[in-house]
N, CA, C and O of each residue as an XYZ file, in Angstrom:
888
protein
N      74.475    -25.354     77.995
C      74.722    -25.523     78.657
C      75.058    -24.735     80.292
O      75.506    -25.407     81.221
N      77.975    -22.808     87.877
C      77.335    -23.443     89.027
C      78.176    -23.555     90.277
O      78.993    -22.671     90.537
N      78.011    -24.608     91.065
C      78.354    -24.488     92.484
C      79.416    -25.449     92.976
O      79.288    -25.924     94.104
N      80.412    -25.760     92.252
C      81.376    -26.747     92.694
C      82.289    -26.155     93.735
O      82.545    -24.951     93.715
N      82.795    -26.981     94.660
C      83.631    -26.469     95.730
C      85.096    -26.802     95.503
O      85.775    -26.091     94.762
N      85.609    -27.878     96.130
C      87.035    -28.144     96.069
C      87.424    -29.184     95.054
O      88.374    -28.983     94.298
N      86.692    -30.323     95.017
C      87.062    -31.404     94.116
C      86.466    -31.159     92.755
O      85.270    -30.888     92.648
N      87.265    -31.248     91.713
C      86.778    -31.028     90.358
C      87.270    -32.122     89.443
O      88.226    -32.829     89.763
N      86.606    -32.265     88.286
C      87.057    -33.232     87.289
C      88.406    -32.818     86.760
O      88.670    -31.622     86.633
N      89.267    -33.762     86.446
C      90.576    -33.476     85.885
C      90.434    -33.137     84.426
O      89.422    -33.482     83.815
N      91.461    -32.440     83.818
C      91.370    -32.088     82.411
C      91.181    -33.269     81.504
O      90.629    -33.113     80.415
N      91.621    -34.466     81.907
C      91.481    -35.641     81.047
C      90.041    -36.077     80.906
O      89.701    -36.819     79.985
N      89.191    -35.622     81.813
C      87.813    -36.086     81.819
C      86.924    -35.058     81.135
O      86.016    -34.512     81.761
N      87.178    -34.786     79.839
C      86.462    -33.736     79.138
C      85.516    -34.255     78.082
O      84.831    -33.449     77.452
N      85.436    -35.564     77.847
C      84.594    -36.055     76.766
C      83.271    -36.622     77.260
O      82.510    -37.195     76.481
N      82.996    -36.466     78.549
C      81.740    -36.956     79.077
C      80.695    -35.865     78.983
O      81.051    -34.692     78.868
N      79.402    -36.214     79.028
C      78.371    -35.206     78.922
C      78.296    -34.292     80.121
O      77.540    -33.321     80.094
N      79.055    -34.560     81.183
C      79.019    -33.707     82.354
C      79.910    -32.501     82.214
O      79.802    -31.573     83.016
N      80.784    -32.471     81.234
C      81.807    -31.456     81.186
C      81.251    -30.046     81.115
O      81.775    -29.153     81.782
N      80.211    -29.816     80.332
C      79.702    -28.462     80.176
C      79.247    -27.890     81.510
O      79.507    -26.724     81.808
N      78.571    -28.701     82.312
C      78.136    -28.219     83.614
C      79.272    -28.218     84.610
O      79.352    -27.318     85.446
N      80.151    -29.198     84.546
C      81.207    -29.332     85.537
C      82.142    -28.141     85.510
O      82.635    -27.728     86.560
N      82.406    -27.568     84.323
C      83.260    -26.405     84.254
C      82.633    -25.255     85.031
O      83.295    -24.599     85.836
N      81.366    -25.022     84.782
C      80.696    -23.918     85.436
C      80.563    -24.113     86.935
O      80.521    -23.141     87.689
N      80.496    -25.364     87.373
C      80.310    -25.641     88.785
C      81.614    -25.540     89.560
O      81.594    -25.541     90.790
N      82.745    -25.452     88.873
C      84.025    -25.421     89.548
C      84.653    -24.048     89.448
O      84.195    -23.195     88.688
N      85.688    -23.844     90.207
C      86.442    -22.614     90.108
C      87.213    -22.615     88.801
O      87.885    -23.595     88.478
N      87.126    -21.515     88.036
C      87.778    -21.445     86.748
C      89.295    -21.447     86.903
O      89.836    -20.668     87.688
N      89.979    -22.303     86.171
C      91.430    -22.287     86.140
C      91.892    -21.271     85.112
O      91.107    -20.833     84.272
N      93.180    -20.889     85.174
C      93.720    -19.958     84.180
C      93.588    -20.528     82.782
O      93.288    -19.799     81.836
N      93.810    -21.834     82.645
C      93.716    -22.464     81.334
C      92.291    -22.392     80.801
O      92.090    -22.100     79.623
N      91.293    -22.654     81.656
C      89.900    -22.608     81.232
C      89.483    -21.191     80.862
O      88.743    -20.989     79.899
N      89.962    -20.200     81.634
C      89.678    -18.811     81.291
C      90.267    -18.459     79.933
O      89.625    -17.779     79.133
N      91.489    -18.920     79.671
C      92.146    -18.657     78.400
C      91.387    -19.294     77.248
O      91.232    -18.688     76.188
N      90.909    -20.534     77.460
C      90.157    -21.229     76.424
C      88.853    -20.508     76.118
O      88.474    -20.385     74.953
N      88.158    -20.026     77.156
C      86.910    -19.323     76.935
C      87.147    -18.017     76.180
O      86.389    -17.688     75.267
N      88.190    -17.270     76.549
C      88.498    -16.031     75.846
C      88.841    -16.301     74.386
O      88.483    -15.523     73.502
N      89.539    -17.411     74.141
C      89.866    -17.783     72.769
C      88.603    -18.070     71.977
O      88.499    -17.672     70.817
N      87.630    -18.763     72.591
C      86.379    -19.061     71.894
C      85.583    -17.788     71.636
O      84.897    -17.682     70.619
N      85.670    -16.815     72.553
C      84.993    -15.537     72.325
C      85.582    -14.850     71.098
O      84.843    -14.330     70.262
N      86.911    -14.846     70.987
C      87.538    -14.220     69.829
C      87.139    -14.921     68.541
O      86.893    -14.275     67.522
N      87.076    -16.256     68.591
C      86.694    -17.027     67.405
C      85.236    -16.782     67.028
O      84.857    -16.928     65.865
N      84.420    -16.410     68.013
C      82.984    -16.227     67.774
C      82.614    -14.792     67.445
O      81.427    -14.473     67.376
N      83.592    -13.914     67.239
C      83.314    -12.500     67.054
C      82.473    -12.218     65.810
O      81.760    -11.216     65.754
N      82.557    -13.096     64.820
C      81.746    -12.910     63.611
C      80.700    -14.026     63.531
O      80.667    -14.788     62.564
N      79.866    -14.113     64.533
C      78.918    -15.229     64.616
C      77.656    -15.019     63.808
O      76.929    -15.975     63.540
N      77.382    -13.780     63.413
C      76.154    -13.537     62.662
C      74.943    -13.503     63.572
O      75.078    -13.265     64.773
N      73.761    -13.737     63.019
C      72.530    -13.621     63.793
C      72.408    -14.690     64.870
O      73.040    -15.745     64.807
N      71.575    -14.381     65.858
C      71.304    -15.329     66.931
C      70.460    -16.467     66.366
O      69.320    -16.245     65.959
N      71.004    -17.680     66.337
C      70.249    -18.815     65.812
C      70.780    -20.109     66.387
O      71.708    -20.100     67.197
N      70.193    -21.235     65.970
C      70.647    -22.547     66.407
C      70.286    -22.854     67.847
O      69.594    -22.071     68.499
N      70.751    -23.993     68.347
C      70.416    -24.419     69.709
C      70.795    -23.401     70.778
O      70.001    -23.123     71.677
N      72.003    -22.843     70.689
C      72.411    -21.872     71.696
C      71.632    -20.569     71.542
O      71.386    -19.867     72.523
N      71.247    -20.251     70.316
C      70.427    -19.067     70.102
C      69.087    -19.166     70.795
O      68.587    -18.187     71.349
N      68.503    -20.364     70.762
C      67.215    -20.554     71.435
C      67.343    -20.296     72.931
O      66.465    -19.685     73.539
N      68.438    -20.763     73.519
C      68.644    -20.547     74.952
C      68.909    -19.070     75.232
O      68.380    -18.511     76.193
N      69.724    -18.442     74.394
C      70.041    -17.018     74.575
C      68.768    -16.176     74.566
O      68.592    -15.301     75.414
N      67.887    -16.440     73.609
C      66.644    -15.679     73.519
C      65.762    -15.940     74.732
O      65.087    -15.031     75.216
N      65.762    -17.171     75.223
C      65.006    -17.487     76.439
C      65.473    -16.614     77.600
O      64.663    -16.111     78.379
N      66.802    -16.441     77.706
C      67.357    -15.702     78.850
C      67.242    -14.197     78.642
O      66.769    -13.474     79.519
N      67.681    -13.732     77.470
C      67.754    -12.292     77.208
C      66.415    -11.675     76.832
O      66.234    -10.465     76.959
N      65.470    -12.498     76.368
C      64.148    -12.000     76.039
C      63.905    -11.741     74.574
O      62.767    -11.827     74.112
N      64.963    -11.423     73.824
C      64.813    -11.177     72.390
C      66.172    -11.356     71.712
O      67.222    -11.246     72.344
N      66.120    -11.634     70.416
C      67.348    -11.930     69.682
C      68.272    -10.732     69.579
O      69.490    -10.902     69.547
N      67.719     -9.506     69.525
C      68.558     -8.328     69.344
C      68.966     -7.681     70.661
O      69.452     -6.550     70.664
N      68.779     -8.375     71.775
C      69.191     -7.845     73.078
C      70.717     -7.716     73.118
O      71.421     -8.579     72.594
N      71.233     -6.653     73.729
C      72.680     -6.495     73.823
C      73.346     -7.535     74.709
O      74.563     -7.716     74.664
N      72.547     -8.209     75.507
C      73.064     -9.238     76.404
C      72.071     -9.496     77.525
O      71.000     -8.892     77.575
N      72.438    -10.395     78.418
C      71.603    -10.625     79.604
C      72.460    -10.471     80.844
O      73.669    -10.699     80.816
N      71.805    -10.075     81.949
C      72.539     -9.875     83.193
C      72.260    -11.013     84.176
O      71.550    -11.965     83.852
N      72.818    -10.905     85.360
C      72.675    -11.971     86.349
C      71.216    -12.174     86.743
O      70.774    -13.306     86.938
N      70.467    -11.074     86.861
C      69.061    -11.188     87.238
C      68.290    -12.007     86.210
O      67.498    -12.875     86.578
N      68.513    -11.742     84.934
C      67.839    -12.496     83.871
C      68.270    -13.956     83.863
O      67.448    -14.848     83.653
N      69.559    -14.203     84.092
C      70.050    -15.577     84.149
C      69.427    -16.316     85.328
O      68.998    -17.461     85.186
N      69.377    -15.679     86.474
C      68.782    -16.289     87.662
C      67.317    -16.628     87.403
O      66.843    -17.694     87.795
N      66.600    -15.713     86.739
C      65.194    -15.950     86.421
C      65.034    -17.159     85.497
O      64.113    -17.957     85.668
N      65.924    -17.288     84.530
C      65.897    -18.428     83.606
C      66.114    -19.742     84.362
O      65.393    -20.716     84.144
N      67.099    -19.761     85.241
C      67.376    -20.969     86.027
C      66.194    -21.316     86.927
O      65.867    -22.487     87.120
N      65.565    -20.289     87.468
C      64.471    -20.475     88.415
C      63.159    -20.839     87.725
O      62.561    -21.870     88.032
N      62.710    -19.999     86.796
C      61.369    -20.137     86.233
C      61.313    -21.014     84.984
O      60.336    -21.738     84.793
N      62.329    -20.969     84.136
C      62.304    -21.761     82.902
C      62.858    -23.157     83.132
O      62.181    -24.146     82.847
N      64.078    -23.250     83.643
C      64.661    -24.573     83.888
C      64.099    -25.212     85.148
O      64.096    -26.437     85.270
N      63.623    -24.402     86.085
C      63.142    -24.897     87.385
C      64.209    -25.768     88.051
O      63.916    -26.846     88.569
N      65.417    -25.293     88.026
C      66.545    -26.010     88.609
C      66.349    -26.194     90.113
O      65.946    -25.268     90.816
N      66.641    -27.407     90.597
C      66.555    -27.739     92.025
C      65.153    -27.535     92.586
O      64.992    -27.270     93.777
N      64.141    -27.657     91.736
C      62.765    -27.438     92.165
C      62.390    -28.380     93.295
O      62.580    -29.591     93.187
N      61.856    -27.827     94.383
C      61.415    -28.621     95.515
C      62.519    -29.083     96.453
O      62.248    -29.820     97.401
N      63.760    -28.666     96.209
C      64.875    -29.122     97.035
C      65.139    -28.162     98.193
O      64.799    -26.981     98.122
N      65.746    -28.679     99.253
C      66.180    -27.841    100.355
C      67.257    -26.872     99.874
O      68.053    -27.206     98.997
N      67.278    -25.669    100.451
C      68.290    -24.650    100.147
C      68.305    -24.292     98.654
O      69.353    -23.982     98.088
N      67.129    -24.341     98.035
C      67.063    -24.063     96.598
C      67.570    -22.659     96.263
O      68.289    -22.477     95.281
N      67.203    -21.684     97.065
C      67.644    -20.323     96.798
C      69.150    -20.191     96.769
O      69.707    -19.511     95.907
N      69.812    -20.845     97.715
C      71.268    -20.806     97.771
C      71.875    -21.475     96.541
O      72.857    -20.989     95.980
N      71.286    -22.583     96.131
C      71.786    -23.295     94.949
C      71.642    -22.444     93.698
O      72.566    -22.367     92.888
N      70.486    -21.802     93.536
C      70.268    -20.959     92.366
C      71.235    -19.780     92.348
O      71.772    -19.428     91.298
N      71.453    -19.176     93.505
C      72.395    -18.061     93.585
C      73.800    -18.510     93.191
O      74.501    -17.819     92.452
N      74.196    -19.667     93.690
C      75.538    -20.163     93.386
C      75.726    -20.459     91.918
O      76.758    -20.120     91.340
N      74.731    -21.094     91.303
C      74.808    -21.421     89.882
C      74.856    -20.138     89.051
O      75.671    -20.024     88.136
N      74.001    -19.185     89.361
C      73.976    -17.926     88.612
C      75.302    -17.195     88.730
O      75.811    -16.679     87.735
N      75.868    -17.143     89.922
C      77.140    -16.455     90.121
C      78.264    -17.118     89.329
O      79.058    -16.436     88.681
N      78.329    -18.438     89.380
C      79.410    -19.150     88.698
C      79.283    -19.039     87.180
O      80.285    -18.870     86.484
N      78.073    -19.131     86.671
C      77.889    -19.018     85.225
C      78.217    -17.610     84.738
O      78.843    -17.452     83.690
N      77.805    -16.586     85.482
C      78.148    -15.225     85.093
C      79.656    -15.019     85.113
O      80.203    -14.366     84.225
N      80.325    -15.564     86.106
C      81.779    -15.420     86.185
C      82.460    -16.071     84.996
O      83.489    -15.590     84.523
N      81.890    -17.161     84.513
C      82.475    -17.865     83.378
C      82.155    -17.189     82.051
O      83.032    -17.035     81.201
N      80.900    -16.787     81.872
C      80.454    -16.316     80.571
C      80.762    -14.849     80.315
O      81.061    -14.476     79.180
N      80.696    -14.012     81.337
C      80.911    -12.572     81.155
C      82.408    -12.287     81.109
O      82.986    -11.824     82.092
N      83.027    -12.562     79.978
C      84.488    -12.506     79.880
C      85.048    -11.090     79.919
O      86.203    -10.906     80.303
N      84.264    -10.082     79.532
C      84.778     -8.708     79.598
C      84.362     -7.986     80.874
O      84.678     -6.812     81.071
N      83.654     -8.699     81.729
C      83.279     -8.221     83.065
C      82.501     -6.903     83.032
O      82.736     -6.017     83.853
N      81.572     -6.781     82.075
C      80.742     -5.579     82.017
C      79.366     -5.790     82.615
O      78.525     -4.893     82.561
N      79.122     -6.963     83.186
C      77.841     -7.245     83.817
C      76.798     -7.797     82.872
O      75.691     -8.121     83.302
N      77.126     -7.915     81.576
C      76.228     -8.471     80.579
C      76.917     -9.592     79.825
O      78.109     -9.510     79.528
N      76.161    -10.645     79.515
C      76.665    -11.716     78.655
C      76.076    -11.483     77.272
O      74.882    -11.694     77.055
N      76.918    -11.048     76.335
C      76.462    -10.775     74.980
C      76.289    -12.082     74.212
O      76.699    -13.142     74.684
N      75.680    -12.005     73.026
C      75.540    -13.183     72.181
C      76.911    -13.757     71.822
O      77.091    -14.975     71.806
N      77.871    -12.888     71.536
C      79.214    -13.367     71.217
C      79.806    -14.146     72.382
O      80.394    -15.208     72.179
N      79.659    -13.636     73.591
C      80.176    -14.336     74.760
C      79.432    -15.647     74.984
O      80.047    -16.667     75.293
N      78.117    -15.622     74.829
C      77.335    -16.831     75.054
C      77.609    -17.872     73.978
O      77.661    -19.067     74.269
N      77.784    -17.428     72.740
C      78.087    -18.334     71.629
C      79.369    -19.106     71.899
O      79.503    -20.253     71.472
N      80.310    -18.491     72.601
C      81.573    -19.159     72.905
C      81.382    -20.342     73.846
O      82.261    -21.197     73.958
N      80.240    -20.393     74.519
C      79.915    -21.494     75.434
C      79.429    -22.721     74.672
O      79.253    -23.794     75.250
N      79.212    -22.550     73.357
C      78.631    -23.603     72.540
C      79.470    -24.873     72.525
O      78.920    -25.974     72.516
N      80.799    -24.736     72.522
C      81.666    -25.911     72.455
C      81.440    -26.839     73.636
O      81.527    -28.059     73.496
N      81.152    -26.270     74.792
C      80.913    -27.090     75.978
C      79.568    -27.799     75.889
O      79.434    -28.943     76.325
N      78.578    -27.122     75.329
C      77.277    -27.768     75.142
C      77.374    -28.876     74.097
O      76.763    -29.934     74.248
N      78.144    -28.629     73.040
C      78.341    -29.652     72.011
C      78.958    -30.910     72.608
O      78.614    -32.023     72.208
N      79.872    -30.739     73.566
C      80.499    -31.895     74.206
C      79.491    -32.736     74.974
O      79.706    -33.932     75.172
N      78.396    -32.127     75.408
C      77.326    -32.867     76.068
C      76.543    -33.707     75.069
O      76.197    -34.857     75.340
N      76.270    -33.117     73.911
C      75.424    -33.763     72.914
C      76.201    -34.737     72.038
O      75.698    -35.803     71.685
N      77.435    -34.361     71.689
C      78.245    -35.176     70.769
C      79.699    -35.170     71.219
O      80.515    -34.455     70.638
N      80.044    -35.948     72.238
C      81.417    -35.963     72.754
C      82.436    -36.271     71.661
O      82.269    -37.214     70.887
N      83.491    -35.462     71.610
C      84.585    -35.717     70.680
C      84.363    -35.199     69.278
O      85.216    -35.406     68.415
N      83.244    -34.529     69.011
C      82.953    -34.044     67.659
C      83.927    -32.946     67.263
O      84.293    -32.105     68.084
N      84.348    -32.957     65.992
C      85.271    -31.948     65.481
C      84.689    -31.150     64.315
O      85.188    -30.068     64.005
N      83.652    -31.657     63.668
C      82.979    -30.934     62.588
C      81.538    -31.441     62.506
O      81.129    -32.311     63.275
N      80.765    -30.876     61.547
C      79.343    -31.214     61.479
C      79.114    -32.698     61.233
O      78.198    -33.290     61.804
N      79.936    -33.297     60.389
C      79.754    -34.713     60.062
C      80.043    -35.600     61.266
O      79.240    -36.467     61.611
N      81.192    -35.384     61.906
C      81.516    -36.203     63.074
C      80.565    -35.909     64.225
O      80.305    -36.778     65.057
N      80.044    -34.681     64.275
C      79.098    -34.328     65.338
C      77.825    -35.136     65.225
O      77.330    -35.654     66.225
N      77.284    -35.254     64.012
C      76.053    -36.019     63.842
C      76.263    -37.496     64.170
O      75.394    -38.132     64.767
N      77.423    -38.042     63.777
C      77.717    -39.444     64.074
C      77.859    -39.660     65.569
O      77.277    -40.583     66.139
N      78.650    -38.787     66.199
C      78.863    -38.904     67.637
C      77.566    -38.711     68.406
O      77.305    -39.406     69.389
N      76.749    -37.755     67.947
C      75.469    -37.504     68.611
C      74.547    -38.711     68.504
O      73.842    -39.043     69.457
N      74.549    -39.370     67.346
C      73.729    -40.563     67.188
C      74.156    -41.664     68.137
O      73.320    -42.356     68.718
N      75.469    -41.825     68.292
C      75.982    -42.829     69.227
C      75.608    -42.489     70.663
O      75.207    -43.356     71.440
N      75.747    -41.209     71.001
C      75.437    -40.789     72.362
C      73.938    -40.945     72.649
O      73.546    -41.320     73.754
N      73.119    -40.658     71.654
C      71.673    -40.827     71.805
C      71.355    -42.277     72.156
O      70.565    -42.540     73.062
N      71.968    -43.210     71.444
C      71.727    -44.619     71.713
C      72.137    -45.026     73.113
O      71.483    -45.859     73.741
N      73.224    -44.437     73.607
C      73.678    -44.743     74.957
C      72.692    -44.232     76.011
O      72.461    -44.890     77.026
N      72.117    -43.056     75.762
C      71.248    -42.433     76.748
C      69.813    -42.956     76.714
O      69.110    -42.916     77.723
N      69.385    -43.444     75.558
C      68.002    -43.904     75.400
C      67.839    -45.296     76.026
O      67.804    -46.315     75.337
N      67.742    -45.293     77.340
C      67.732    -46.547     78.080
C      66.559    -47.452     77.783
O      66.726    -48.671     77.764
N      65.384    -46.906     77.550
C      64.220    -47.755     77.290
C      63.986    -47.995     75.799
O      63.010    -48.634     75.406
N      64.906    -47.468     74.969
C      64.886    -47.711     73.517
C      63.554    -47.319     72.869
O      63.056    -48.017     71.985
N      62.987    -46.201     73.315
C      61.720    -45.756     72.728
C      61.923    -44.673     71.667
O      60.954    -44.128     71.138
N      63.178    -44.365     71.362
C      63.464    -43.376     70.335
C      63.333    -41.940     70.789
O      63.307    -41.029     69.960
N      63.248    -41.717     72.101
C      63.125    -40.371     72.645
C      63.933    -40.275     73.935
O      63.959    -41.213     74.732
N      64.584    -39.146     74.130
C      65.331    -38.928     75.365
C      64.495    -38.103     76.333
O      64.057    -37.000     76.006
N      64.281    -38.639     77.509
C      63.539    -37.929     78.544
C      64.518    -37.212     79.473
O      65.728    -37.433     79.427
N      63.956    -36.349     80.314
C      64.784    -35.681     81.313
C      65.471    -36.698     82.218
O      66.662    -36.572     82.499
N      64.735    -37.693     82.670
C      65.316    -38.686     83.574
C      66.487    -39.410     82.924
O      67.492    -39.676     83.583
N      66.367    -39.734     81.636
C      67.462    -40.410     80.941
C      68.678    -39.502     80.799
O      69.811    -39.946     80.986
N      68.449    -38.239     80.471
C      69.560    -37.302     80.354
C      70.218    -37.051     81.701
O      71.445    -37.024     81.806
N      69.401    -36.869     82.728
C      69.946    -36.591     84.054
C      70.739    -37.781     84.596
O      71.843    -37.611     85.114
N      70.180    -38.974     84.479
C      70.870    -40.150     85.016
C      72.123    -40.469     84.207
O      73.129    -40.900     84.770
N      72.071    -40.259     82.880
C      73.250    -40.499     82.059
C      74.379    -39.554     82.396
O      75.537    -39.965     82.458
N      74.059    -38.301     82.614
C      75.074    -37.320     83.004
C      75.618    -37.628     84.392
O      76.824    -37.558     84.629
N      74.719    -37.968     85.300
C      75.136    -38.272     86.685
C      76.082    -39.457     86.709
O      77.070    -39.444     87.443
N      75.797    -40.485     85.916
C      76.634    -41.685     85.907
C      78.021    -41.414     85.340
O      78.981    -42.103     85.685
N      78.127    -40.416     84.473
C      79.411    -40.126     83.829
C      80.323    -39.242     84.670
O      81.504    -39.097     84.355
N      79.794    -38.653     85.732
C      80.620    -37.779     86.564
C      81.672    -38.586     87.333
O      81.408    -39.717     87.739
N      82.849    -38.015     87.530
C      83.878    -38.697     88.312
C      83.386    -38.991     89.725
O      82.655    -38.197     90.318
N      83.787    -40.119     90.246
C      83.391    -40.490     91.607
C      83.855    -39.420     92.590
O      84.986    -38.939     92.516
N      82.971    -39.058     93.503
C      83.312    -38.066     94.514
C      83.062    -36.635     94.098
O      83.386    -35.715     94.849
N      82.492    -36.417     92.919
C      82.216    -35.053     92.465
C      81.221    -34.368     93.396
O      80.153    -34.912     93.677
N      81.568    -33.188     93.867
C      80.651    -32.429     94.710
C      79.500    -31.884     93.871
O      79.674    -31.553     92.698
N      78.333    -31.798     94.483
C      77.145    -31.260     93.833
C      76.819    -32.020     92.547
O      76.351    -31.429     91.574
N      77.067    -33.328     92.546
C      76.868    -34.122     91.330
C      75.426    -34.078     90.834
O      75.189    -33.985     89.630
N      74.467    -34.143     91.744
C      73.068    -34.126     91.333
C      72.700    -32.798     90.671
O      71.965    -32.773     89.684
N      73.216    -31.696     91.219
C      72.922    -30.384     90.660
C      73.592    -30.216     89.295
O      73.000    -29.643     88.379
N      74.813    -30.709     89.157
C      75.515    -30.665     87.871
C      74.715    -31.431     86.823
O      74.506    -30.943     85.713
N      74.270    -32.629     87.181
C      73.525    -33.460     86.233
C      72.195    -32.812     85.866
O      71.785    -32.844     84.706
N      71.531    -32.233     86.841
C      70.282    -31.520     86.571
C      70.487    -30.393     85.579
O      69.744    -30.268     84.606
N      71.496    -29.574     85.830
C      71.745    -28.412     84.988
C      72.072    -28.822     83.556
O      71.528    -28.267     82.602
N      72.962    -29.795     83.415
C      73.343    -30.248     82.079
C      72.143    -30.792     81.318
O      71.968    -30.487     80.138
N      71.307    -31.601     81.988
C      70.147    -32.201     81.333
C      69.123    -31.146     80.933
O      68.570    -31.209     79.835
N      68.866    -30.194     81.795
C      67.830    -29.194     81.514
C      68.274    -28.214     80.425
O      67.469    -27.816     79.583
N      69.547    -27.827     80.439
C      70.027    -26.944     79.378
C      70.019    -27.672     78.040
O      69.650    -27.092     77.020
N      70.424    -28.945     78.038
C      70.405    -29.717     76.798
C      68.993    -29.815     76.239
O      68.790    -29.655     75.035
N      68.017    -30.076     77.099
C      66.629    -30.156     76.658
C      66.159    -28.830     76.067
O      65.514    -28.805     75.018
N      66.481    -27.737     76.738
C      66.011    -26.439     76.271
C      66.713    -26.007     74.988
O      66.112    -25.340     74.146
N      67.985    -26.385     74.835
C      68.739    -25.999     73.639
C      68.343    -26.828     72.424
O      68.198    -26.287     71.328
N      68.169    -28.118     72.604
C      67.973    -29.046     71.483
C      66.522    -29.111     71.022
O      66.259    -29.248     69.828
N      65.576    -29.015     71.959
C      64.159    -29.145     71.611
C      63.701    -28.085     70.620
O      64.064    -26.915     70.742
N      62.899    -28.496     69.636
C      62.350    -27.551     68.657
C      60.819    -27.572     68.586
O      60.229    -26.675     67.985
N      60.170    -28.559     69.176
C      58.721    -28.680     68.993
C      57.903    -28.666     70.274
O      56.687    -28.852     70.228
N      58.548    -28.450     71.422
C      57.808    -28.423     72.684
C      58.185    -27.193     73.504
O      58.302    -27.271     74.726
N      58.372    -26.068     72.839
C      58.872    -24.873     73.504
C      57.951    -24.370     74.616
O      58.412    -23.712     75.549
N      56.668    -24.668     74.526
C      55.723    -24.195     75.540
C      55.543    -25.196     76.681
O      54.795    -24.941     77.624
N      56.226    -26.324     76.593
C      56.118    -27.368     77.613
C      57.224    -27.195     78.649
O      58.346    -26.820     78.308
N      56.909    -27.464     79.900
C      57.922    -27.393     80.957
C      59.142    -28.220     80.543
O      59.007    -29.337     80.043
N      60.327    -27.658     80.759
C      61.565    -28.287     80.284
C      61.670    -29.736     80.730
O      61.997    -30.611     79.928
N      61.399    -29.993     81.985
C      61.567    -31.333     82.532
C      60.627    -32.356     81.894
O      60.890    -33.557     81.953
N      59.537    -31.891     81.286
C      58.545    -32.798     80.707
C      58.724    -33.005     79.204
O      57.923    -33.707     78.588
N      59.736    -32.423     78.610
C      59.964    -32.560     77.174
C      60.670    -33.869     76.851
O      61.239    -34.522     77.726
N      60.621    -34.238     75.570
C      61.374    -35.383     75.071
C      62.093    -34.981     73.804
O      61.605    -34.132     73.057
N      63.235    -35.572     73.550
C      64.034    -35.233     72.371
C      64.104    -36.425     71.432
O      64.417    -37.540     71.849
N      63.811    -36.182     70.163
C      63.934    -37.237     69.170
C      65.387    -37.359     68.708
O      66.193    -36.455     68.930
N      65.713    -38.475     68.069
C      67.061    -38.661     67.537
C      67.382    -37.571     66.514
O      68.503    -37.064     66.475
N      66.402    -37.213     65.691
C      66.644    -36.197     64.673
C      66.940    -34.835     65.305
O      67.838    -34.125     64.851
N      66.195    -34.467     66.346
C      66.474    -33.208     67.046
C      67.891    -33.220     67.607
O      68.621    -32.234     67.497
N      68.270    -34.332     68.204
C      69.567    -34.464     68.867
C      70.717    -34.342     67.865
O      71.655    -33.577     68.088
N      70.645    -35.095     66.763
C      71.739    -35.088     65.789
C      71.763    -33.793     64.980
O      72.835    -33.301     64.627
N      70.593    -33.243     64.688
C      70.554    -31.971     63.966
C      71.181    -30.857     64.794
O      71.942    -30.044     64.270
N      70.865    -30.818     66.073
C      71.446    -29.793     66.955
C      72.958    -29.924     67.008
O      73.667    -28.918     67.004
N      73.457    -31.146     67.057
C      74.903    -31.360     67.084
C      75.547    -30.813     65.822
O      76.573    -30.136     65.888
N      74.948    -31.106     64.670
C      75.490    -30.598     63.415
C      75.479    -29.080     63.355
O      76.422    -28.473     62.848
N      74.423    -28.464     63.867
C      74.330    -27.000     63.863
C      75.398    -26.377     64.768
O      76.005    -25.367     64.410
N      75.623    -26.970     65.919
C      76.616    -26.398     66.838
C      78.046    -26.613     66.346
O      78.948    -25.868     66.729
N      78.259    -27.610     65.512
C      79.619    -27.919     65.042
C      79.961    -27.238     63.721
O      81.058    -27.427     63.197
N      79.033    -26.446     63.175
C      79.282    -25.776     61.894
C      80.475    -24.843     61.977
O      80.825    -24.198     60.988
């Protein structure tokens, strides 16, 4: 799983698929900083880089055994891999803002690198996108299946970028600043994290099967 200004989602609005992006797009509160640090401590014995978040980490850092990734690598990932805000006005400014906000959130020890342990702690927010309300692997798969059905608007058994983006956009609180950018980011990260069979295809052109979606949820909730 950016650039929010003054208006942000309230703490009660945490079970929608927008939450993972909305946190990064807003100014971090003391409570959110505390929660992220707590997740870092819980993730200290995470083992090897694997699973949905591992795939994203390797995309950004370049290899599984990298000590971490820096802002330049993150910016490159947002620009070249996710192609965030592609073709939009002020794209450079948007990419800079997203990279700055994500680094501020993820780099909890402020050493300029986001390690696997720090990035792994971001997994709970991505899980909330895929399986809102999940508490363990079993509930994650059930919740993910329900969420898949909600997002699969044309009922073809596959989630497209447009379905993910529009579903996230619709769930954002009314009046959310940078709503389109938040929805874009959440949809593209979800596609890149969950997909297992189209890694060489442009992120926006991929599709996710129900099995990919529910399996990823179970892996993140382990």
